[in-house]
Backbone as CSV, one residue per row, in Angstrom:
resi,resn,N_x,N_y,N_z,CA_x,CA_y,CA_z,C_x,C_y,C_z
1,MET,105.559,86.409,143.828,105.910,86.297,145.222,105.959,87.700,145.831
2,THR,105.261,87.868,146.939,105.283,89.167,147.608,106.383,89.181,148.657
3,ILE,107.016,90.302,148.780,108.089,90.461,149.758,107.501,91.136,150.998
4,PRO,107.708,90.523,152.159,107.154,91.136,153.365,107.849,92.470,153.656
5,PRO,107.132,93.424,154.266,107.745,94.717,154.560,108.878,94.546,155.568
6,ILE,109.917,95.306,155.362,111.064,95.262,156.262,110.963,96.440,157.216
7,THR,110.977,96.149,158.498,110.974,97.202,159.505,112.321,97.208,160.186
8,SER,112.719,98.340,160.646,114.032,98.476,161.274,114.016,97.937,162.684
9,PRO,114.910,96.979,163.000,114.977,96.504,164.376,115.732,97.482,165.272
10,ILE,116.381,98.472,164.666,117.163,99.421,165.455,116.246,100.386,166.194
11,LEU,115.206,100.855,165.554,114.239,101.743,166.198,112.843,101.180,166.036
12,PRO,112.494,100.145,166.792,111.143,99.601,166.666,110.117,100.643,167.093
13,GLN,109.002,100.674,166.399,107.958,101.651,166.671,106.683,100.951,167.117
14,ARG,106.030,101.551,168.101,104.683,101.105,168.420,103.773,101.653,167.336
15,PRO,102.660,100.982,167.031,101.789,101.470,165.967,101.201,102.847,166.265
16,ASP,100.984,103.188,167.529,100.380,104.468,167.869,101.411,105.544,168.170
17,ALA,102.694,105.241,168.068,103.745,106.201,168.391,104.008,107.120,167.205
18,PRO,104.180,108.419,167.475,104.509,109.321,166.372,105.931,109.074,165.882
19,ARG,106.180,109.347,164.655,107.522,109.211,164.100,108.432,110.223,164.786
20,PRO,109.720,109.914,164.907,110.638,110.828,165.595,110.638,112.246,165.035
21,MET,110.453,112.400,163.735,110.473,113.745,163.172,109.232,114.557,163.569
22,PHE,108.196,113.889,164.018,106.988,114.580,164.449,106.897,114.710,165.967
23,SER,107.930,114.298,166.679,107.863,114.301,168.144,107.710,115.700,168.719
24,ALA,108.343,116.699,168.111,108.194,118.075,168.609,106.744,118.531,168.483
25,LEU,106.103,118.135,167.399,104.689,118.480,167.224,103.822,117.789,168.277
26,ALA,104.113,116.522,168.543,103.322,115.762,169.519,103.494,116.323,170.928
27,ILE,104.716,116.677,171.288,104.962,117.213,172.627,104.270,118.551,172.805
28,SER,104.424,119.452,171.824,103.786,120.758,171.962,102.262,120.644,171.877
29,ALA,101.747,119.695,171.109,100.296,119.497,171.047,99.760,119.006,172.383
30,SER,100.531,118.159,173.076,100.079,117.714,174.398,100.060,118.881,175.381
31,GLY,101.037,119.781,175.257,101.051,120.976,176.100,99.876,121.894,175.803
32,LEU,99.550,122.046,174.526,98.387,122.862,174.151,97.111,122.293,174.748
33,SER,96.951,120.995,174.647,95.754,120.339,175.168,95.652,120.486,176.696
34,ALA,96.772,120.303,177.382,96.768,120.401,178.843,96.470,121.820,179.306
35,GLN,97.054,122.808,178.646,96.810,124.196,179.054,95.395,124.631,178.708
36,ARG,94.850,124.079,177.642,93.449,124.381,177.306,92.526,123.849,178.401
37,ALA,92.823,122.654,178.902,92.025,122.092,179.999,92.147,122.972,181.241
38,ARG,93.358,123.446,181.543,93.551,124.343,182.686,92.722,125.612,182.533
39,MET,92.751,126.210,181.329,92.000,127.446,181.103,90.502,127.219,181.224
40,ASP,90.017,126.081,180.755,88.596,125.764,180.883,88.180,125.662,182.352
41,ILE,88.982,124.994,183.168,88.659,124.832,184.587,88.766,126.172,185.314
42,ILE,89.754,126.974,184.971,89.885,128.298,185.595,88.676,129.158,185.241
43,ALA,88.222,129.088,183.990,87.026,129.834,183.587,85.804,129.358,184.374
44,GLN,85.705,128.062,184.597,84.607,127.512,185.400,84.687,128.034,186.830
45,ASN,85.893,128.083,187.392,86.061,128.610,188.748,85.642,130.071,188.821
46,LEU,86.050,130.867,187.845,85.693,132.286,187.833,84.183,132.484,187.677
47,ALA,83.571,131.653,186.847,82.120,131.769,186.636,81.335,131.417,187.896
48,ASN,81.896,130.583,188.754,81.197,130.152,189.968,81.744,130.792,191.239
49,ALA,82.441,131.898,191.104,83.058,132.554,192.257,82.032,133.070,193.268
50,GLU,80.789,133.234,192.869,79.737,133.732,193.766,78.632,132.696,193.994
51,THR,78.825,131.464,193.555,77.808,130.422,193.689,77.832,129.862,195.110
52,THR,76.783,130.137,195.837,76.714,129.688,197.237,75.930,128.402,197.418
53,ARG,75.248,127.946,196.361,74.481,126.702,196.461,74.661,125.894,195.186
54,THR,75.132,124.674,195.347,75.328,123.765,194.215,74.364,122.595,194.340
55,PRO,74.191,121.811,193.294,73.323,120.633,193.405,73.786,119.644,194.476
56,GLN,75.094,119.616,194.764,75.604,118.726,195.801,75.382,119.311,197.197
57,GLY,74.988,120.558,197.271,74.799,121.243,198.551,76.044,122.012,198.930
58,GLY,75.841,123.153,199.524,76.971,123.970,199.938,77.500,124.833,198.806
59,PRO,78.516,125.624,199.105,79.075,126.515,198.084,79.930,125.756,197.069
60,TYR,80.168,126.399,195.956,81.027,125.831,194.914,82.432,125.643,195.476
61,GLN,83.049,124.519,195.146,84.423,124.243,195.544,85.322,124.412,194.320
62,ARG,86.384,125.165,194.503,87.353,125.418,193.432,87.915,124.097,192.900
63,HIS,88.057,124.010,191.578,88.632,122.838,190.929,90.077,123.136,190.527
64,ILE,90.904,122.109,190.585,92.315,122.234,190.251,92.674,121.145,189.240
65,VAL,93.392,121.535,188.191,93.859,120.583,187.189,95.255,120.113,187.592
66,ASN,95.423,118.820,187.696,96.722,118.227,188.020,97.304,117.621,186.752
67,LEU,98.494,118.076,186.390,99.158,117.589,185.189,100.266,116.618,185.576
68,GLU,100.577,115.726,184.658,101.681,114.800,184.879,102.438,114.621,183.571
69,PRO,103.738,114.351,183.678,104.499,114.124,182.446,104.152,112.773,181.836
70,VAL,104.199,112.721,180.537,104.041,111.454,179.827,105.447,110.935,179.626
71,GLU,105.756,109.863,180.309,107.104,109.309,180.231,107.307,108.628,178.888
72,PRO,108.439,108.903,178.240,108.723,108.204,176.977,108.832,106.708,177.215
73,GLN,108.325,105.929,176.294,108.436,104.472,176.360,109.806,104.088,175.826
74,THR,110.421,103.115,176.417,111.716,102.675,175.942,111.610,101.260,175.400
75,THR,112.536,100.924,174.554,112.576,99.580,173.990,113.936,98.980,174.295
76,ALA,114.046,97.700,174.071,115.327,97.028,174.260,116.300,97.528,173.214
77,PRO,117.579,97.564,173.525,118.572,97.971,172.527,118.532,97.030,171.327
78,ALA,118.873,97.560,170.177,118.833,96.768,168.950,119.726,95.545,169.049
79,SER,120.829,95.667,169.780,121.749,94.536,169.864,121.183,93.386,170.685
80,LEU,120.109,93.629,171.452,119.524,92.569,172.273,118.296,91.930,171.641
81,LEU,117.862,92.460,170.476,116.712,91.875,169.794,117.135,90.567,169.130
82,PRO,116.224,89.608,169.007,116.581,88.350,168.355,116.871,88.580,166.878
83,PRO,117.761,87.785,166.291,118.069,87.940,164.861,116.813,87.799,164.019
84,GLY,116.662,88.675,163.058,115.521,88.628,162.155,114.269,89.261,162.714
85,ALA,114.338,89.867,163.908,113.141,90.460,164.509,112.630,91.589,163.634
86,GLY,111.379,91.499,163.234,110.753,92.540,162.443,111.176,92.555,160.988
87,LEU,111.975,91.580,160.547,112.463,91.589,159.175,111.709,90.633,158.268
88,GLY,110.734,89.944,158.775,110.017,88.984,157.957,110.801,87.676,157.900
89,ALA,110.265,86.703,157.223,110.906,85.392,157.201,111.348,85.000,155.807
90,GLY,111.487,85.983,154.929,111.874,85.673,153.559,113.328,85.242,153.464
91,PRO,113.727,84.778,152.266,115.120,84.365,152.088,116.050,85.567,152.284
92,GLY,117.131,85.336,152.955,118.100,86.398,153.204,117.802,87.223,154.427
93,ALA,116.700,86.922,155.132,116.343,87.721,156.304,117.396,87.605,157.382
94,SER,117.968,86.420,157.555,118.977,86.274,158.601,120.238,87.045,158.246
95,ALA,120.597,87.115,156.951,121.775,87.896,156.551,121.530,89.378,156.786
96,ILE,120.336,89.845,156.452,119.991,91.241,156.685,119.963,91.512,158.179
97,ALA,119.414,90.560,158.937,119.333,90.725,160.384,120.705,90.822,160.997
98,SER,121.648,90.010,160.514,122.986,90.064,161.115,123.646,91.401,160.837
99,LEU,123.361,91.998,159.663,123.910,93.323,159.381,123.210,94.399,160.209
100,ALA,121.882,94.288,160.339,121.114,95.294,161.065,121.341,95.194,162.567
101,MET,121.786,94.019,163.032,121.943,93.822,164.470,123.325,94.210,164.970
102,THR,124.148,94.798,164.126,125.463,95.226,164.572,125.295,96.280,165.650
103,PRO,125.886,96.054,166.842,125.718,97.014,167.924,126.289,98.375,167.557
104,ILE,125.531,99.408,167.873,125.979,100.782,167.666,126.105,101.421,169.039
105,GLY,127.300,101.834,169.406,127.485,102.473,170.704,127.408,101.455,171.817
106,ASN,126.895,101.877,172.952,126.797,101.030,174.135,125.521,100.198,174.056
107,PRO,125.608,98.870,173.949,124.401,98.057,173.814,123.558,98.013,175.083
108,ALA,124.070,98.489,176.215,123.294,98.453,177.453,122.357,99.647,177.567
109,VAL,122.520,100.649,176.703,121.683,101.847,176.762,120.377,101.565,176.035
110,GLU,119.256,101.903,176.686,117.964,101.691,176.040,117.683,102.827,175.071
111,GLU,117.000,102.513,173.989,116.657,103.516,173.002,115.253,104.016,173.273
112,ILE,115.039,105.312,173.105,113.726,105.897,173.339,112.862,105.664,172.116
113,ASP,111.664,105.169,172.361,110.767,104.752,171.295,109.683,105.786,171.009
114,THR,109.203,106.500,171.999,108.131,107.456,171.786,108.478,108.778,172.432
115,THR,107.674,109.754,172.158,107.896,111.088,172.701,107.380,111.170,174.130
116,GLY,107.632,112.288,174.739,107.106,112.561,176.074,105.926,113.505,175.941
117,GLY,105.876,114.476,176.809,104.800,115.443,176.789,104.170,115.560,178.156
118,VAL,102.935,116.013,178.172,102.208,116.211,179.418,100.753,115.860,179.177
119,ARG,100.071,115.451,180.236,98.644,115.148,180.121,97.958,115.513,181.433
120,VAL,96.647,115.620,181.379,95.859,115.903,182.574,95.754,114.605,183.365
121,ALA,96.313,114.615,184.577,96.257,113.427,185.430,94.903,113.336,186.110
122,SER,94.425,114.471,186.632,93.128,114.479,187.304,92.666,115.915,187.498
123,ILE,91.400,116.043,187.800,90.823,117.327,188.176,90.229,117.116,189.563
124,THR,90.771,117.827,190.540,90.354,117.645,191.930,89.706,118.905,192.469
125,GLN,89.019,118.741,193.579,88.410,119.885,194.258,89.309,120.345,195.384
126,ASP,89.431,121.651,195.504,90.163,122.242,196.615,89.221,122.202,197.824
127,LYS,89.607,121.494,198.868,88.723,121.284,200.016,88.848,122.361,201.097
128,THR,89.634,123.410,200.835,89.739,124.464,201.843,88.416,125.210,201.948
129,ASP,88.153,125.760,203.117,86.916,126.511,203.337,87.026,127.900,202.737
130,GLY,85.918,128.360,202.194,85.845,129.720,201.682,85.496,130.676,202.809
131,PRO,85.505,131.956,202.536,85.212,132.947,203.577,83.730,132.949,203.975
132,MET,83.488,133.406,205.182,82.121,133.629,205.665,81.835,135.118,205.510
133,VAL,80.750,135.438,204.821,80.394,136.827,204.540,79.056,137.126,205.222
134,TYR,78.998,138.276,205.897,77.755,138.677,206.569,76.797,139.233,205.528
135,ASP,75.702,138.502,205.296,74.671,138.901,204.344,73.353,138.281,204.798
136,PRO,72.693,138.923,205.800,71.475,138.319,206.363,70.321,138.189,205.373
137,GLY,70.327,138.936,204.257,69.261,138.859,203.264,69.430,137.711,202.286
138,ASN,70.549,137.053,202.297,70.811,135.954,201.372,70.052,134.709,201.833
139,PRO,69.370,134.001,200.915,68.630,132.797,201.321,69.534,131.675,201.848
140,ASP,70.829,131.727,201.571,71.752,130.710,202.054,72.438,131.104,203.358
141,ALA,71.995,132.207,203.965,72.610,132.663,205.217,72.210,131.744,206.368
142,ASP,73.148,131.575,207.314,72.839,130.777,208.503,72.038,131.625,209.496
143,LYS,71.776,131.095,210.670,70.933,131.803,211.650,71.576,133.103,212.141
144,ASN,72.899,133.237,212.015,73.588,134.464,212.418,73.742,135.449,211.265
145,GLY,73.277,135.105,210.067,73.327,136.001,208.924,74.578,135.846,208.063
146,TYR,75.381,134.835,208.317,76.606,134.632,207.544,76.378,133.613,206.426
147,VAL,76.993,133.892,205.272,76.900,133.014,204.107,78.281,132.421,203.856
148,HIS,78.318,131.114,203.688,79.573,130.425,203.367,79.808,130.584,201.867
149,MET,80.861,131.329,201.505,81.156,131.633,200.102,82.110,130.588,199.517
150,PRO,82.185,130.513,198.183,83.129,129.588,197.543,84.577,129.954,197.885
151,ASN,85.452,128.986,197.775,86.863,129.202,198.081,87.655,129.666,196.853
152,VAL,87.006,130.379,195.955,87.632,130.871,194.731,88.157,132.274,194.982
153,ASN,89.468,132.457,194.857,90.093,133.762,194.989,90.303,134.303,193.578
154,MET,89.636,135.392,193.250,89.676,135.922,191.888,91.100,136.267,191.449
155,THR,91.899,136.831,192.349,93.269,137.207,191.998,94.090,135.976,191.645
156,ASP,93.990,134.937,192.458,94.726,133.709,192.175,94.281,133.087,190.859
157,GLU,92.996,133.084,190.613,92.483,132.494,189.376,92.965,133.277,188.150
158,LEU,92.973,134.607,188.244,93.432,135.408,187.117,94.931,135.218,186.879
159,MET,95.694,135.069,187.948,97.130,134.791,187.791,97.343,133.416,187.147
160,ASP,96.574,132.421,187.583,96.661,131.090,186.978,96.261,131.130,185.503
161,LEU,95.251,131.945,185.202,94.796,132.069,183.822,95.879,132.705,182.947
162,MET,96.528,133.742,183.448,97.618,134.374,182.696,98.767,133.389,182.490
163,ASN,99.084,132.613,183.527,100.144,131.610,183.445,99.809,130.564,182.386
164,ALA,98.598,130.037,182.429,98.179,129.017,181.460,98.175,129.573,180.042
165,ARG,97.757,130.822,179.901,97.729,131.436,178.579,99.138,131.587,178.008
166,ARG,100.073,132.003,178.841,101.453,132.167,178.357,102.086,130.825,178.003
167,ILE,101.817,129.804,178.800,102.347,128.480,178.478,101.702,127.959,177.189
168,TYR,100.411,128.230,177.011,99.716,127.838,175.788,100.364,128.522,174.584
169,GLU,100.628,129.838,174.706,101.246,130.572,173.610,102.653,130.045,173.308
170,ALA,103.411,129.683,174.336,104.748,129.131,174.130,104.673,127.804,173.380
171,ASN,103.718,126.958,173.747,103.547,125.680,173.044,103.097,125.898,171.606
172,ALA,102.246,126.904,171.385,101.814,127.206,170.020,102.992,127.695,169.179
173,THR,103.874,128.473,169.777,105.062,128.945,169.068,105.977,127.780,168.706
174,VAL,106.173,126.858,169.642,106.997,125.675,169.362,106.358,124.847,168.250
175,PHE,105.050,124.683,168.306,104.346,123.904,167.281,104.553,124.540,165.905
176,GLN,104.386,125.863,165.821,104.552,126.556,164.543,105.990,126.452,164.028
177,ALA,106.961,126.577,164.932,108.367,126.475,164.524,108.686,125.062,164.032
178,ALA,108.211,124.053,164.731,108.444,122.667,164.309,107.775,122.396,162.974
179,ARG,106.600,122.930,162.799,105.884,122.754,161.529,106.652,123.418,160.384
180,ALA,107.176,124.610,160.644,107.948,125.312,159.614,109.218,124.529,159.270
181,MET,109.860,123.940,160.285,111.061,123.143,160.013,110.723,121.905,159.185
182,LEU,109.590,121.276,159.466,109.188,120.107,158.671,108.896,120.505,157.224
183,HIS,108.273,121.670,157.044,108.033,122.145,155.670,109.347,122.394,154.944
184,LYS,110.329,122.972,155.640,111.640,123.200,155.030,112.324,121.875,154.700
185,ALA,112.181,120.890,155.579,112.781,119.584,155.328,112.160,118.911,154.104
186,ILE,110.880,119.094,153.916,110.221,118.528,152.734,110.717,119.191,151.466
187,ASP,111.008,120.500,151.529,111.501,121.221,150.369,112.902,120.807,149.961
188,ILE,113.659,120.225,150.881,115.054,119.825,150.584,115.025,118.685,149.661
């Protein structure tokens, strides 16, 4: 006779959710991924700072990465789960369930099931107009000799790049520290 696996009804887990001990790694990894996307888009903006003609027509439009928090998923409190939930249907499951279902603390408080973090919500174009530069020899110049330039400000882009790099480094430091703590926990 095989015994069905017993899962804890106190902290139910989604199959794709990281274990609580790995949540620091998951959060910092999401930050690394988001800042990498920011740096890629900033590099694209810098590379196209002088592009006056795109396949869509007109000058290059600056791109902006919009980030959003990943809200932790919550589950019902353990005291509100039905008896035997997640415990299998073997003999004694109801006795185990009654012990596991003992309320701990305030039963009205929801328990957090997954980690948070950050993700790229969207990448949008900045619709502001770029400067008009007098350059009558440019093939994209209008009849008065002015060229509509991209709306990419090199100083702003470099400041954004430095900001993204520092946030990336901070997330990498957190990731390394969490990893070191997990290694120490394994050694115990």
